[in-house]
C-alpha positions, 0 to 999 in steps of 0.5 A: 208702284212700290217704294221700299218693302214690308221687310225693312227695305227703303227707297226714294221715288223721285220725279224727273218731269211733270205729269209722269203718272198722269200721262204714263201707263196706268193700272186699272183706274190710274196709278197707285204709289205704296210708300213703306216706312222710311221711304219717300216720294220726292216731287223734286219740283214737278207736278203730278196726279196719282190715284192713290198715295198710301203707306207709312212713307213720306211725301217731300219736295226737294226741288224748286218752286211749289209743285202740286201733287193731286191724289184721290182721283178714284174716290178711295180712302187713302192714308199717308202715315209719314211726314210731309216736308218742303214746299208743295201743294197737296190737292185731294180729289174724291167725293162726299155723299149723304154727309149728315144722313145715316149713310155718309160716305167721304172718300178722303185723305188721312194724314197720320203724322202730327208733326210736319214742321218742315211742310210749308205748302197748302192743302186744296180739297176738291169734293172729297175730305181731309182728315187731320190729327193735329195742327202740326199735321198742317205744318209748323204752328209758327209758320207765317199766316196763310189765309188759305192753308186749307181750301175747301171746294165743291162741298169738301170736308175737313175732319178730325181724326185720331181720337184726340181733340184737334185744335187748329192754330191761328196761322193755319187759315181755312178758305171756303172756295167754289161751292163751299165746304164743311168742317166736321167734328168726326165721331167723338173727336172734338175740333177747335178752329182758332184760325180765320175762316174766309 
């Protein structure tokens, strides 16, 4: 599914029911949503699962409650370059192999935006990876403390990205869930964690 275009077109894909992409027609190994600059995927209060969400557009929730969007179900790397806004949980699938060996492979979601001040949800990383560029990638530094702002399950990895040091603030807690996880300074990009890890 293409939302917007690479010649300046913008649009909004707004969900109207739960699991439309999960249960609907699929291309190859499930659905891919390409978000062009200025375009949006609006959860509108509904849950869904998508193989990939990628591009410079935004993912938002303008509906009620805290729905869940699951992405990365086919072990691919994806980049979300726009804003995250509203209350929703982003669940990341994928896999991690040979993490500290010479052939490390991490199928991860990378969040490029470093100012998601309107995002109040959480991140659940199941076996894949989540790459962040700044504390602001996770939400406002002044939002109420969440011990599980990020949950790492099944050996999932939290990585730094973007080439600059990443300093995670005190309000964005990290929870190690089932089978734990890893916080990894990726390459030469330093990561400082000021939040509790439980």
